[in-house]
PQR file of N, CA, C, O and H, with PARSE charges and radii, in Angstrom:
ATOM      1  N   MET A   1     -83.123 -48.847 -12.274 -0.4000 1.5000
ATOM      2  CA  MET A   1     -82.082 -49.803 -12.132 -0.0000 2.0000
ATOM      3  C   MET A   1     -82.703 -51.081 -11.583  0.5500 1.7000
ATOM      4  O   MET A   1     -83.602 -51.049 -10.742 -0.5500 1.4000
ATOM      5  N   TYR A   2     -82.201 -52.197 -12.077 -0.4000 1.5000
ATOM      6  CA  TYR A   2     -82.744 -53.488 -11.678 -0.0000 2.0000
ATOM      7  C   TYR A   2     -81.650 -54.376 -11.106  0.5500 1.7000
ATOM      8  O   TYR A   2     -80.468 -54.192 -11.399 -0.5500 1.4000
ATOM      9  H   TYR A   2     -81.471 -52.223 -12.760  0.4000 1.0000
ATOM     10  N   ASP A   3     -82.053 -55.337 -10.290 -0.4000 1.5000
ATOM     11  CA  ASP A   3     -81.139 -56.312  -9.716 -0.0000 2.0000
ATOM     12  C   ASP A   3     -81.758 -57.687  -9.900  0.5500 1.7000
ATOM     13  O   ASP A   3     -82.980 -57.823  -9.965 -0.5500 1.4000
ATOM     14  H   ASP A   3     -83.013 -55.487 -10.052  0.4000 1.0000
ATOM     15  N   TYR A   4     -80.914 -58.700  -9.983 -0.4000 1.5000
ATOM     16  CA  TYR A   4     -81.399 -60.064 -10.144 -0.0000 2.0000
ATOM     17  C   TYR A   4     -81.218 -60.825  -8.839  0.5500 1.7000
ATOM     18  O   TYR A   4     -80.157 -60.776  -8.217 -0.5500 1.4000
ATOM     19  H   TYR A   4     -79.922 -58.589  -9.930  0.4000 1.0000
ATOM     20  N   SER A   5     -82.255 -61.517  -8.440 -0.4000 1.5000
ATOM     21  CA  SER A   5     -82.165 -62.416  -7.286 -0.0000 2.0000
ATOM     22  C   SER A   5     -82.742 -63.756  -7.715  0.5500 1.7000
ATOM     23  O   SER A   5     -83.132 -63.924  -8.870 -0.5500 1.4000
ATOM     24  H   SER A   5     -83.117 -61.557  -8.946  0.4000 1.0000
ATOM     25  N   GLY A   6     -82.797 -64.702  -6.802 -0.4000 1.5000
ATOM     26  CA  GLY A   6     -83.330 -66.020  -7.120 -0.0000 2.0000
ATOM     27  C   GLY A   6     -84.760 -65.981  -7.621  0.5500 1.7000
ATOM     28  O   GLY A   6     -85.191 -66.888  -8.333 -0.5500 1.4000
ATOM     29  H   GLY A   6     -82.480 -64.566  -5.863  0.4000 1.0000
ATOM     30  N   SER A   7     -85.505 -64.940  -7.257 -0.4000 1.5000
ATOM     31  CA  SER A   7     -86.898 -64.833  -7.691 -0.0000 2.0000
ATOM     32  C   SER A   7     -87.045 -64.022  -8.976  0.5500 1.7000
ATOM     33  O   SER A   7     -88.166 -63.774  -9.417 -0.5500 1.4000
ATOM     34  H   SER A   7     -85.154 -64.204  -6.678  0.4000 1.0000
ATOM     35  N   GLY A   8     -85.939 -63.608  -9.581 -0.4000 1.5000
ATOM     36  CA  GLY A   8     -85.997 -62.868 -10.837 -0.0000 2.0000
ATOM     37  C   GLY A   8     -85.544 -61.428 -10.682  0.5500 1.7000
ATOM     38  O   GLY A   8     -84.903 -61.063  -9.696 -0.5500 1.4000
ATOM     39  H   GLY A   8     -85.028 -63.809  -9.222  0.4000 1.0000
ATOM     40  N   LEU A   9     -85.890 -60.611 -11.678 -0.4000 1.5000
ATOM     41  CA  LEU A   9     -85.516 -59.199 -11.667 -0.0000 2.0000
ATOM     42  C   LEU A   9     -86.451 -58.392 -10.783  0.5500 1.7000
ATOM     43  O   LEU A   9     -87.656 -58.641 -10.753 -0.5500 1.4000
ATOM     44  H   LEU A   9     -86.411 -60.907 -12.478  0.4000 1.0000
ATOM     45  N   HIS A  10     -85.899 -57.435 -10.070 -0.4000 1.5000
ATOM     46  CA  HIS A  10     -86.745 -56.506  -9.328 -0.0000 2.0000
ATOM     47  C   HIS A  10     -86.114 -55.120  -9.387  0.5500 1.7000
ATOM     48  O   HIS A  10     -84.893 -54.971  -9.442 -0.5500 1.4000
ATOM     49  H   HIS A  10     -84.920 -57.233 -10.095  0.4000 1.0000
ATOM     50  N   GLU A  11     -86.973 -54.122  -9.372 -0.4000 1.5000
ATOM     51  CA  GLU A  11     -86.512 -52.743  -9.477 -0.0000 2.0000
ATOM     52  C   GLU A  11     -85.951 -52.277  -8.136  0.5500 1.7000
ATOM     53  O   GLU A  11     -86.568 -52.477  -7.090 -0.5500 1.4000
ATOM     54  H   GLU A  11     -87.964 -54.243  -9.327  0.4000 1.0000
ATOM     55  N   LEU A  12     -84.771 -51.653  -8.182 -0.4000 1.5000
ATOM     56  CA  LEU A  12     -84.164 -51.110  -6.970 -0.0000 2.0000
ATOM     57  C   LEU A  12     -84.751 -49.740  -6.686  0.5500 1.7000
ATOM     58  O   LEU A  12     -84.962 -48.947  -7.603 -0.5500 1.4000
ATOM     59  H   LEU A  12     -84.270 -51.491  -9.032  0.4000 1.0000
ATOM     60  N   GLN A  13     -85.011 -49.463  -5.434 -0.4000 1.5000
ATOM     61  CA  GLN A  13     -85.495 -48.151  -5.024 -0.0000 2.0000
ATOM     62  C   GLN A  13     -84.291 -47.238  -4.822  0.5500 1.7000
ATOM     63  O   GLN A  13     -83.256 -47.671  -4.316 -0.5500 1.4000
ATOM     64  H   GLN A  13     -84.840 -50.107  -4.689  0.4000 1.0000
ATOM     65  N   THR A  14     -84.428 -45.988  -5.216 -0.4000 1.5000
ATOM     66  CA  THR A  14     -83.328 -45.045  -5.058 -0.0000 2.0000
ATOM     67  C   THR A  14     -83.571 -44.154  -3.850  0.5500 1.7000
ATOM     68  O   THR A  14     -84.710 -43.936  -3.438 -0.5500 1.4000
ATOM     69  H   THR A  14     -85.269 -45.637  -5.627  0.4000 1.0000
ATOM     70  N   ASN A  15     -82.478 -43.643  -3.289 -0.4000 1.5000
ATOM     71  CA  ASN A  15     -82.594 -42.718  -2.164 -0.0000 2.0000
ATOM     72  C   ASN A  15     -82.628 -41.281  -2.683  0.5500 1.7000
ATOM     73  O   ASN A  15     -82.730 -41.063  -3.891 -0.5500 1.4000
ATOM     74  H   ASN A  15     -81.552 -43.820  -3.623  0.4000 1.0000
ATOM     75  N   HIS A  16     -82.546 -40.313  -1.794 -0.4000 1.5000
ATOM     76  CA  HIS A  16     -82.641 -38.912  -2.197 -0.0000 2.0000
ATOM     77  C   HIS A  16     -81.467 -38.463  -3.059  0.5500 1.7000
ATOM     78  O   HIS A  16     -81.536 -37.397  -3.671 -0.5500 1.4000
ATOM     79  H   HIS A  16     -82.464 -40.490  -0.814  0.4000 1.0000
ATOM     80  N   LEU A  17     -80.399 -39.240  -3.124 -0.4000 1.5000
ATOM     81  CA  LEU A  17     -79.256 -38.920  -3.972 -0.0000 2.0000
ATOM     82  C   LEU A  17     -79.315 -39.673  -5.299  0.5500 1.7000
ATOM     83  O   LEU A  17     -78.362 -39.634  -6.076 -0.5500 1.4000
ATOM     84  H   LEU A  17     -80.343 -40.106  -2.626  0.4000 1.0000
ATOM     85  N   ALA A  18     -80.407 -40.344  -5.555 -0.4000 1.5000
ATOM     86  CA  ALA A  18     -80.625 -41.154  -6.756 -0.0000 2.0000
ATOM     87  C   ALA A  18     -79.674 -42.344  -6.805  0.5500 1.7000
ATOM     88  O   ALA A  18     -79.338 -42.829  -7.886 -0.5500 1.4000
ATOM     89  H   ALA A  18     -81.181 -40.375  -4.923  0.4000 1.0000
ATOM     90  N   LEU A  19     -79.238 -42.817  -5.636 -0.4000 1.5000
ATOM     91  CA  LEU A  19     -78.394 -43.998  -5.550 -0.0000 2.0000
ATOM     92  C   LEU A  19     -79.251 -45.183  -5.146  0.5500 1.7000
ATOM     93  O   LEU A  19     -80.113 -45.065  -4.275 -0.5500 1.4000
ATOM     94  H   LEU A  19     -79.511 -42.423  -4.758  0.4000 1.0000
ATOM     95  N   ALA A  20     -79.020 -46.312  -5.770 -0.4000 1.5000
ATOM     96  CA  ALA A  20     -79.812 -47.506  -5.489 -0.0000 2.0000
ATOM     97  C   ALA A  20     -78.948 -48.534  -4.783  0.5500 1.7000
ATOM     98  O   ALA A  20     -77.985 -49.047  -5.353 -0.5500 1.4000
ATOM     99  H   ALA A  20     -78.320 -46.408  -6.478  0.4000 1.0000
ATOM    100  N   TYR A  21     -79.294 -48.828  -3.556 -0.4000 1.5000
ATOM    101  CA  TYR A  21     -78.573 -49.835  -2.792 -0.0000 2.0000
ATOM    102  C   TYR A  21     -79.564 -50.738  -2.089  0.5500 1.7000
ATOM    103  O   TYR A  21     -80.562 -50.276  -1.536 -0.5500 1.4000
ATOM    104  H   TYR A  21     -80.076 -48.412  -3.093  0.4000 1.0000
ATOM    105  N   GLU A  22     -79.283 -52.022  -2.116 -0.4000 1.5000
ATOM    106  CA  GLU A  22     -80.057 -52.982  -1.346 -0.0000 2.0000
ATOM    107  C   GLU A  22     -79.250 -53.307  -0.100  0.5500 1.7000
ATOM    108  O   GLU A  22     -78.086 -53.694  -0.208 -0.5500 1.4000
ATOM    109  H   GLU A  22     -78.472 -52.397  -2.566  0.4000 1.0000
ATOM    110  N   ARG A  23     -79.830 -53.163   1.059 -0.4000 1.5000
ATOM    111  CA  ARG A  23     -79.142 -53.438   2.317 -0.0000 2.0000
ATOM    112  C   ARG A  23     -79.813 -54.602   3.032  0.5500 1.7000
ATOM    113  O   ARG A  23     -80.245 -54.472   4.178 -0.5500 1.4000
ATOM    114  H   ARG A  23     -80.776 -52.848   1.147  0.4000 1.0000
ATOM    115  N   ASP A  24     -79.897 -55.735   2.353 -0.4000 1.5000
ATOM    116  CA  ASP A  24     -80.509 -56.914   2.956 -0.0000 2.0000
ATOM    117  C   ASP A  24     -79.504 -57.757   3.729  0.5500 1.7000
ATOM    118  O   ASP A  24     -79.873 -58.776   4.314 -0.5500 1.4000
ATOM    119  H   ASP A  24     -79.546 -55.840   1.423  0.4000 1.0000
ATOM    120  N   ILE A  25     -78.247 -57.349   3.739 -0.4000 1.5000
ATOM    121  CA  ILE A  25     -77.238 -58.126   4.440 -0.0000 2.0000
ATOM    122  C   ILE A  25     -77.167 -57.697   5.898  0.5500 1.7000
ATOM    123  O   ILE A  25     -77.504 -56.563   6.240 -0.5500 1.4000
ATOM    124  H   ILE A  25     -77.947 -56.522   3.264  0.4000 1.0000
ATOM    125  N   ILE A  26     -76.734 -58.597   6.738 -0.4000 1.5000
ATOM    126  CA  ILE A  26     -76.599 -58.290   8.161 -0.0000 2.0000
ATOM    127  C   ILE A  26     -75.115 -58.355   8.501  0.5500 1.7000
ATOM    128  O   ILE A  26     -74.479 -59.347   8.144 -0.5500 1.4000
ATOM    129  H   ILE A  26     -76.460 -59.518   6.460  0.4000 1.0000
ATOM    130  N   PRO A  27     -74.536 -57.395   9.148 -0.5600 1.5000
ATOM    131  CA  PRO A  27     -75.201 -56.189   9.644  0.2800 2.0000
ATOM    132  C   PRO A  27     -75.326 -55.156   8.539  0.5500 1.7000
ATOM    133  O   PRO A  27     -74.400 -54.975   7.749 -0.5500 1.4000
ATOM    134  N   ALA A  28     -76.445 -54.490   8.480 -0.4000 1.5000
ATOM    135  CA  ALA A  28     -76.641 -53.410   7.518 -0.0000 2.0000
ATOM    136  C   ALA A  28     -76.037 -52.141   8.093  0.5500 1.7000
ATOM    137  O   ALA A  28     -76.193 -51.864   9.283 -0.5500 1.4000
ATOM    138  H   ALA A  28     -77.197 -54.637   9.123  0.4000 1.0000
ATOM    139  N   PHE A  29     -75.357 -51.376   7.274 -0.4000 1.5000
ATOM    140  CA  PHE A  29     -74.741 -50.138   7.733 -0.0000 2.0000
ATOM    141  C   PHE A  29     -74.668 -49.158   6.579  0.5500 1.7000
ATOM    142  O   PHE A  29     -74.743 -49.550   5.414 -0.5500 1.4000
ATOM    143  H   PHE A  29     -75.230 -51.601   6.308  0.4000 1.0000
ATOM    144  N   GLN A  30     -74.524 -47.896   6.902 -0.4000 1.5000
ATOM    145  CA  GLN A  30     -74.426 -46.855   5.895 -0.0000 2.0000
ATOM    146  C   GLN A  30     -73.040 -46.863   5.271  0.5500 1.7000
ATOM    147  O   GLN A  30     -72.070 -47.316   5.879 -0.5500 1.4000
ATOM    148  H   GLN A  30     -74.464 -47.577   7.848  0.4000 1.0000
ATOM    149  N   SER A  31     -72.966 -46.357   4.060 -0.4000 1.5000
ATOM    150  CA  SER A  31     -71.696 -46.233   3.363 -0.0000 2.0000
ATOM    151  C   SER A  31     -70.779 -45.282   4.115  0.5500 1.7000
ATOM    152  O   SER A  31     -71.215 -44.214   4.545 -0.5500 1.4000
ATOM    153  H   SER A  31     -73.754 -45.989   3.567  0.4000 1.0000
ATOM    154  N   GLY A  32     -69.531 -45.652   4.276 -0.4000 1.5000
ATOM    155  CA  GLY A  32     -68.563 -44.777   4.915 -0.0000 2.0000
ATOM    156  C   GLY A  32     -68.273 -43.534   4.098  0.5500 1.7000
ATOM    157  O   GLY A  32     -67.713 -42.569   4.619 -0.5500 1.4000
ATOM    158  H   GLY A  32     -69.177 -46.519   3.926  0.4000 1.0000
ATOM    159  N   GLY A  33     -68.646 -43.540   2.827 -0.4000 1.5000
ATOM    160  CA  GLY A  33     -68.423 -42.383   1.966 -0.0000 2.0000
ATOM    161  C   GLY A  33     -69.557 -41.387   2.011  0.5500 1.7000
ATOM    162  O   GLY A  33     -69.577 -40.447   1.217 -0.5500 1.4000
ATOM    163  H   GLY A  33     -69.101 -44.324   2.404  0.4000 1.0000
ATOM    164  N   ALA A  34     -70.496 -41.563   2.908 -0.4000 1.5000
ATOM    165  CA  ALA A  34     -71.629 -40.650   3.070 -0.0000 2.0000
ATOM    166  C   ALA A  34     -72.397 -40.470   1.765  0.5500 1.7000
ATOM    167  O   ALA A  34     -72.888 -39.380   1.471 -0.5500 1.4000
ATOM    168  H   ALA A  34     -70.480 -42.327   3.553  0.4000 1.0000
ATOM    169  N   GLY A  35     -72.497 -41.537   0.988 -0.4000 1.5000
ATOM    170  CA  GLY A  35     -73.250 -41.472  -0.256 -0.0000 2.0000
ATOM    171  C   GLY A  35     -72.427 -41.078  -1.460  0.5500 1.7000
ATOM    172  O   GLY A  35     -72.949 -41.047  -2.574 -0.5500 1.4000
ATOM    173  H   GLY A  35     -72.099 -42.423   1.227  0.4000 1.0000
ATOM    174  N   LEU A  36     -71.160 -40.778  -1.270 -0.4000 1.5000
ATOM    175  CA  LEU A  36     -70.312 -40.409  -2.398 -0.0000 2.0000
ATOM    176  C   LEU A  36     -69.856 -41.666  -3.122  0.5500 1.7000
ATOM    177  O   LEU A  36     -69.426 -42.637  -2.500 -0.5500 1.4000
ATOM    178  H   LEU A  36     -70.736 -40.803  -0.365  0.4000 1.0000
ATOM    179  N   CYS A  37     -69.953 -41.634  -4.423 -0.4000 1.5000
ATOM    180  CA  CYS A  37     -69.497 -42.749  -5.244 -0.0000 2.0000
ATOM    181  C   CYS A  37     -68.519 -42.217  -6.272  0.5500 1.7000
ATOM    182  O   CYS A  37     -68.669 -41.092  -6.749 -0.5500 1.4000
ATOM    183  H   CYS A  37     -70.301 -40.845  -4.929  0.4000 1.0000
ATOM    184  N   SER A  38     -67.528 -43.008  -6.614 -0.4000 1.5000
ATOM    185  CA  SER A  38     -66.531 -42.562  -7.570 -0.0000 2.0000
ATOM    186  C   SER A  38     -65.918 -43.772  -8.250  0.5500 1.7000
ATOM    187  O   SER A  38     -66.278 -44.916  -7.970 -0.5500 1.4000
ATOM    188  H   SER A  38     -67.407 -43.922  -6.226  0.4000 1.0000
ATOM    189  N   THR A  39     -64.983 -43.496  -9.152 -0.4000 1.5000
ATOM    190  CA  THR A  39     -64.252 -44.557  -9.826 -0.0000 2.0000
ATOM    191  C   THR A  39     -62.889 -44.714  -9.176  0.5500 1.7000
ATOM    192  O   THR A  39     -62.435 -43.826  -8.454 -0.5500 1.4000
ATOM    193  H   THR A  39     -64.691 -42.567  -9.380  0.4000 1.0000
ATOM    194  N   LEU A  40     -62.245 -45.829  -9.426 -0.4000 1.5000
ATOM    195  CA  LEU A  40     -60.909 -46.055  -8.901 -0.0000 2.0000
ATOM    196  C   LEU A  40     -59.932 -45.026  -9.462  0.5500 1.7000
ATOM    197  O   LEU A  40     -59.052 -44.555  -8.741 -0.5500 1.4000
ATOM    198  H   LEU A  40     -62.614 -46.550 -10.012  0.4000 1.0000
ATOM    199  N   ASP A  41     -60.076 -44.672 -10.736 -0.4000 1.5000
ATOM    200  CA  ASP A  41     -59.200 -43.661 -11.338 -0.0000 2.0000
ATOM    201  C   ASP A  41     -59.340 -42.315 -10.635  0.5500 1.7000
ATOM    202  O   ASP A  41     -58.338 -41.663 -10.341 -0.5500 1.4000
ATOM    203  H   ASP A  41     -60.791 -45.055 -11.321  0.4000 1.0000
ATOM    204  N   ASP A  42     -60.572 -41.896 -10.364 -0.4000 1.5000
ATOM    205  CA  ASP A  42     -60.777 -40.621  -9.671 -0.0000 2.0000
ATOM    206  C   ASP A  42     -60.234 -40.674  -8.249  0.5500 1.7000
ATOM    207  O   ASP A  42     -59.661 -39.695  -7.770 -0.5500 1.4000
ATOM    208  H   ASP A  42     -61.386 -42.426 -10.603  0.4000 1.0000
ATOM    209  N   TYR A  43     -60.408 -41.807  -7.568 -0.4000 1.5000
ATOM    210  CA  TYR A  43     -59.884 -41.926  -6.215 -0.0000 2.0000
ATOM    211  C   TYR A  43     -58.361 -41.873  -6.226  0.5500 1.7000
ATOM    212  O   TYR A  43     -57.757 -41.284  -5.330 -0.5500 1.4000
ATOM    213  H   TYR A  43     -60.874 -42.601  -7.957  0.4000 1.0000
ATOM    214  N   ALA A  44     -57.732 -42.487  -7.235 -0.4000 1.5000
ATOM    215  CA  ALA A  44     -56.271 -42.439  -7.351 -0.0000 2.0000
ATOM    216  C   ALA A  44     -55.801 -41.001  -7.553  0.5500 1.7000
ATOM    217  O   ALA A  44     -54.783 -40.600  -6.989 -0.5500 1.4000
ATOM    218  H   ALA A  44     -58.223 -42.966  -7.963  0.4000 1.0000
ATOM    219  N   LYS A  45     -56.529 -40.223  -8.349 -0.4000 1.5000
ATOM    220  CA  LYS A  45     -56.184 -38.806  -8.533 -0.0000 2.0000
ATOM    221  C   LYS A  45     -56.333 -38.044  -7.219  0.5500 1.7000
ATOM    222  O   LYS A  45     -55.484 -37.221  -6.876 -0.5500 1.4000
ATOM    223  H   LYS A  45     -57.357 -40.548  -8.807  0.4000 1.0000
ATOM    224  N   PHE A  46     -57.402 -38.314  -6.492 -0.4000 1.5000
ATOM    225  CA  PHE A  46     -57.634 -37.657  -5.213 -0.0000 2.0000
ATOM    226  C   PHE A  46     -56.528 -38.006  -4.218  0.5500 1.7000
ATOM    227  O   PHE A  46     -55.996 -37.125  -3.543 -0.5500 1.4000
ATOM    228  H   PHE A  46     -58.092 -38.982  -6.771  0.4000 1.0000
ATOM    229  N   ALA A  47     -56.183 -39.293  -4.129 -0.4000 1.5000
ATOM    230  CA  ALA A  47     -55.125 -39.719  -3.216 -0.0000 2.0000
ATOM    231  C   ALA A  47     -53.789 -39.103  -3.614  0.5500 1.7000
ATOM    232  O   ALA A  47     -53.012 -38.704  -2.746 -0.5500 1.4000
ATOM    233  H   ALA A  47     -56.615 -40.009  -4.677  0.4000 1.0000
ATOM    234  N   GLY A  48     -53.508 -39.020  -4.922 -0.4000 1.5000
ATOM    235  CA  GLY A  48     -52.284 -38.379  -5.389 -0.0000 2.0000
ATOM    236  C   GLY A  48     -52.246 -36.912  -5.016  0.5500 1.7000
ATOM    237  O   GLY A  48     -51.196 -36.388  -4.644 -0.5500 1.4000
ATOM    238  H   GLY A  48     -54.139 -39.344  -5.627  0.4000 1.0000
ATOM    239  N   MET A  49     -53.395 -36.244  -5.114 -0.4000 1.5000
ATOM    240  CA  MET A  49     -53.484 -34.841  -4.718 -0.0000 2.0000
ATOM    241  C   MET A  49     -53.172 -34.689  -3.236  0.5500 1.7000
ATOM    242  O   MET A  49     -52.464 -33.759  -2.850 -0.5500 1.4000
ATOM    243  H   MET A  49     -54.248 -36.670  -5.417  0.4000 1.0000
ATOM    244  N   LEU A  50     -53.690 -35.590  -2.395 -0.4000 1.5000
ATOM    245  CA  LEU A  50     -53.394 -35.539  -0.963 -0.0000 2.0000
ATOM    246  C   LEU A  50     -51.906 -35.775  -0.703  0.5500 1.7000
ATOM    247  O   LEU A  50     -51.311 -35.116   0.149 -0.5500 1.4000
ATOM    248  H   LEU A  50     -54.265 -36.345  -2.709  0.4000 1.0000
ATOM    249  N   MET A  51     -51.305 -36.714  -1.436 -0.4000 1.5000
ATOM    250  CA  MET A  51     -49.880 -36.998  -1.258 -0.0000 2.0000
ATOM    251  C   MET A  51     -49.010 -35.827  -1.704  0.5500 1.7000
ATOM    252  O   MET A  51     -47.892 -35.665  -1.216 -0.5500 1.4000
ATOM    253  H   MET A  51     -51.788 -37.250  -2.129  0.4000 1.0000
ATOM    254  N   ASN A  52     -49.513 -35.015  -2.621 -0.4000 1.5000
ATOM    255  CA  ASN A  52     -48.777 -33.843  -3.106 -0.0000 2.0000
ATOM    256  C   ASN A  52     -49.125 -32.591  -2.317  0.5500 1.7000
ATOM    257  O   ASN A  52     -48.936 -31.478  -2.808 -0.5500 1.4000
ATOM    258  H   ASN A  52     -50.422 -35.146  -3.017  0.4000 1.0000
ATOM    259  N   GLY A  53     -49.623 -32.756  -1.121 -0.4000 1.5000
ATOM    260  CA  GLY A  53     -49.892 -31.610  -0.261 -0.0000 2.0000
ATOM    261  C   GLY A  53     -51.045 -30.742  -0.716  0.5500 1.7000
ATOM    262  O   GLY A  53     -51.112 -29.567  -0.355 -0.5500 1.4000
ATOM    263  H   GLY A  53     -49.776 -33.661  -0.722  0.4000 1.0000
ATOM    264  N   GLY A  54     -51.961 -31.300  -1.507 -0.4000 1.5000
ATOM    265  CA  GLY A  54     -53.138 -30.552  -1.937 -0.0000 2.0000
ATOM    266  C   GLY A  54     -53.058 -30.030  -3.357  0.5500 1.7000
ATOM    267  O   GLY A  54     -53.938 -29.287  -3.794 -0.5500 1.4000
ATOM    268  H   GLY A  54     -51.907 -32.254  -1.800  0.4000 1.0000
ATOM    269  N   SER A  55     -52.002 -30.413  -4.096 -0.4000 1.5000
ATOM    270  CA  SER A  55     -51.844 -29.964  -5.487 -0.0000 2.0000
ATOM    271  C   SER A  55     -52.060 -31.129  -6.436  0.5500 1.7000
ATOM    272  O   SER A  55     -51.685 -32.265  -6.143 -0.5500 1.4000
ATOM    273  H   SER A  55     -51.288 -31.016  -3.742  0.4000 1.0000
ATOM    274  N   TYR A  56     -52.673 -30.833  -7.582 -0.4000 1.5000
ATOM    275  CA  TYR A  56     -52.866 -31.831  -8.628 -0.0000 2.0000
ATOM    276  C   TYR A  56     -52.565 -31.175  -9.965  0.5500 1.7000
ATOM    277  O   TYR A  56     -53.118 -30.124 -10.288 -0.5500 1.4000
ATOM    278  H   TYR A  56     -52.977 -29.911  -7.820  0.4000 1.0000
ATOM    279  N   ASN A  57     -51.687 -31.800 -10.740 -0.4000 1.5000
ATOM    280  CA  ASN A  57     -51.276 -31.256 -12.043 -0.0000 2.0000
ATOM    281  C   ASN A  57     -50.802 -29.815 -11.927  0.5500 1.7000
ATOM    282  O   ASN A  57     -51.092 -28.987 -12.790 -0.5500 1.4000
ATOM    283  H   ASN A  57     -51.238 -32.654 -10.477  0.4000 1.0000
ATOM    284  N   GLY A  58     -50.073 -29.520 -10.856 -0.4000 1.5000
ATOM    285  CA  GLY A  58     -49.514 -28.187 -10.677 -0.0000 2.0000
ATOM    286  C   GLY A  58     -50.493 -27.132 -10.200  0.5500 1.7000
ATOM    287  O   GLY A  58     -50.140 -25.955 -10.122 -0.5500 1.4000
ATOM    288  H   GLY A  58     -49.838 -30.192 -10.155  0.4000 1.0000
ATOM    289  N   ARG A  59     -51.704 -27.525  -9.882 -0.4000 1.5000
ATOM    290  CA  ARG A  59     -52.711 -26.571  -9.411 -0.0000 2.0000
ATOM    291  C   ARG A  59     -53.069 -26.874  -7.968  0.5500 1.7000
ATOM    292  O   ARG A  59     -53.241 -28.031  -7.586 -0.5500 1.4000
ATOM    293  H   ARG A  59     -51.991 -28.481  -9.946  0.4000 1.0000
ATOM    294  N   ARG A  60     -53.179 -25.828  -7.178 -0.4000 1.5000
ATOM    295  CA  ARG A  60     -53.553 -25.970  -5.770 -0.0000 2.0000
ATOM    296  C   ARG A  60     -55.055 -26.249  -5.687  0.5500 1.7000
ATOM    297  O   ARG A  60     -55.863 -25.447  -6.153 -0.5500 1.4000
ATOM    298  H   ARG A  60     -53.040 -24.888  -7.488  0.4000 1.0000
ATOM    299  N   ILE A  61     -55.423 -27.378  -5.097 -0.4000 1.5000
ATOM    300  CA  ILE A  61     -56.825 -27.773  -4.924 -0.0000 2.0000
ATOM    301  C   ILE A  61     -57.247 -27.560  -3.475  0.5500 1.7000
ATOM    302  O   ILE A  61     -58.329 -27.039  -3.206 -0.5500 1.4000
ATOM    303  H   ILE A  61     -54.766 -28.030  -4.718  0.4000 1.0000
ATOM    304  N   MET A  62     -56.385 -27.966  -2.542 -0.4000 1.5000
ATOM    305  CA  MET A  62     -56.654 -27.830  -1.109 -0.0000 2.0000
ATOM    306  C   MET A  62     -55.495 -27.089  -0.456  0.5500 1.7000
ATOM    307  O   MET A  62     -54.343 -27.222  -0.867 -0.5500 1.4000
ATOM    308  H   MET A  62     -55.505 -28.389  -2.760  0.4000 1.0000
ATOM    309  N   SER A  63     -55.817 -26.316   0.557 -0.4000 1.5000
ATOM    310  CA  SER A  63     -54.755 -25.644   1.309 -0.0000 2.0000
ATOM    311  C   SER A  63     -54.092 -26.647   2.247  0.5500 1.7000
ATOM    312  O   SER A  63     -54.652 -27.707   2.524 -0.5500 1.4000
ATOM    313  H   SER A  63     -56.753 -26.208   0.891  0.4000 1.0000
ATOM    314  N   HIS A  64     -52.916 -26.316   2.728 -0.4000 1.5000
ATOM    315  CA  HIS A  64     -52.247 -27.194   3.691 -0.0000 2.0000
ATOM    316  C   HIS A  64     -53.065 -27.315   4.969  0.5500 1.7000
ATOM    317  O   HIS A  64     -53.017 -28.348   5.638 -0.5500 1.4000
ATOM    318  H   HIS A  64     -52.461 -25.455   2.502  0.4000 1.0000
ATOM    319  N   ALA A  65     -53.811 -26.275   5.314 -0.4000 1.5000
ATOM    320  CA  ALA A  65     -54.650 -26.313   6.518 -0.0000 2.0000
ATOM    321  C   ALA A  65     -55.842 -27.241   6.332  0.5500 1.7000
ATOM    322  O   ALA A  65     -56.367 -27.768   7.313 -0.5500 1.4000
ATOM    323  H   ALA A  65     -53.850 -25.437   4.771  0.4000 1.0000
ATOM    324  N   GLY A  66     -56.285 -27.452   5.083 -0.4000 1.5000
ATOM    325  CA  GLY A  66     -57.460 -28.262   4.801 -0.0000 2.0000
ATOM    326  C   GLY A  66     -57.208 -29.696   5.019  0.5500 1.7000
ATOM    327  O   GLY A  66     -58.105 -30.517   4.824 -0.5500 1.4000
ATOM    328  H   GLY A  66     -55.859 -27.024   4.286  0.4000 1.0000
TER
END
C-alpha cells in the first residue's frame, strides 16, 4: 500500500495485523477499535443487532448477558 505526500509516493509499513497506518500527527494514539476495521454498513448491522438485544435477522448473535 502506498501513500502520497509532498515528497511523492512512499510505501506504508504494515503492522502485525497487516494494517497500514501512518501516525505522524500529534498527538499520536492507538485506534480505539483495537485494530478492528469495518465498513459503515457492517457497523450499522452491528449497532442494529445491539439495539435488538443481541439478535440480527431473527438469529441470536449475543446473549443478553453479553
